[in-house]
N, C-alpha and C positions, 0 to 999 in steps of 0.2 A: 846861888845867883841873887842879887838884890832885886827888890821889887820893880825898880826902874827898868833893869835889863829884861826882866821878864816881859813887861809890857812892850818894850822895844822888839824883842824877838816875836812875841805874839802878834804884833801889828804888822811886822815886816814879812812874816811868812805868808799871809794871804794876799798882801799888797804886791809882793814879788811874784807869787804864783799867778796873780791876776795880769801882772805887767808882762811876764813871759808869754803867757797865752795871747795877750793882746799883740805882741810882736809877731808870733807864729801866725795869727789869723789876719793881721792887718793888710796884707796884700791880697786877701780874698774877700775882704768885706765888700759886699755889693748892695749895702743898705739904700744908698742913693738912687739905685736903679729899680729897686722893688716897688711894686704897688703896695702901699701901706695902708693900714686901717685906720680908722677914726681914733683919735687920741695918740697916735704914733708921735713920739717925741723926735726932735731933731737928733741927728747922729752925734753932734757934740755933747749932748747930755749924757750919754751912756758912760764915758770914761769918769765922768765927775760922779755920778751916782755909784758906780761901781767902787771907785776909791773910797768914798764915804762908807759904803757898806762893808768893804773889807777892813777898814779901820775899826768900825763898830764890832765886827767879828772878832778882831784881834784883842780889842779892849775886853769884850765879853769872856773871851777864853783867858785872858790874862788875869781877870778877876778870880776865876776859878783856880788857875796855876798858883797865884800869889796866896790865896787862902788855904792852899792845900786840899782843894775839893776836886781836883781833876784826877780821875783814876783811868783804868784802861777803857772803860766804857765810854767815858767823855771824850778820851782821845780818839777812840775808834770812830765815833759818830761825827766828831769834829773834822777829822782828816779825811773820812769817807765823803762827807758832803762837799769838802773843799775840792777833792779830786774829781767827783761827779760834776761839780760846778765848772771845773776848768775844761772838762771834756765837752760840756754842752757847746761851747764856742767853736770848738774844732769840728764837731759833727755838723753844726748849722752852717758854718761859713766855709770851712776847708773842704769838707765832703758834700756839701749842699744837700744834707740829709734833713730837710725840713720837717717831714712828718715824723721820722725817727726822734729827732730833736725835741718835738713836742712831747712824746711819750718819756724821753729822758729828763726833760724839765719836770714832768710829773713825779718821777722819781726822786728828783732833787727837792721837790716840795715836800714830799713825804719824809726825806731825811732831814730836811730843815725843821719840820714840826717836831720830829723825835728829838733833834738837838735842842730845840727850845724847851721841850718838856724836860729833858735830861738836865739842862743847865738851870733852868727855873727851880727845879727841886733842890739844887744845891745852893742857888743864890738868885733871889728874885730879879735883882738888877741885871744879872748876866743873862737870864732868860728874856727880859723885856727888851734888851738892847738887840735882840735878833728879830723882833717883830718888823722893823722897816725892811729887812732882808726878805722875810716871808712875804710881806705885801709885794715887794718889787718882783719876786719870783712869780706870784699869781699874775701880776701885770705882764711880765715877760711871757708867761704861758699864752696869755691872750694874744700877744703880739706875735708869738711864734706860730700859733695855729691860724691866725688871721692871714699872715704873710704866706703861709703854706696854701691856704685855700684861695687867696687873691692871685697868686702867681703860679698856678698850676699850668 
């Protein structure tokens, strides 16, 4: 597979997963009705940010795939964190498990850190491209816990 196709596939996988989850949870999203904490962004910002983060995720993984630096360990942590990421929205919005979702996102943060370390050891840029994702996850954890506490 040529390099361009590797990047396209690497970008499309997280974007499509995110899109599918977005469709699944869209009718359950109650963000407008929730009491939100200080710094809570408008709902319209979330799909924009997530699309950018999924693209960065795909580019980062594509760098490793194209350089022949992706092995079983890279694949495992990458796809595991992507799956945990997808399930968070379902737990938070569909099942309304706000407190459980907070602990789930802490797991996701740990997986993202492990992914960054693993990626960075193989290619510095690949690891650095995941820093915005980690920062957003920490911010999302703040929002998650705050929303849980404010809406009990």
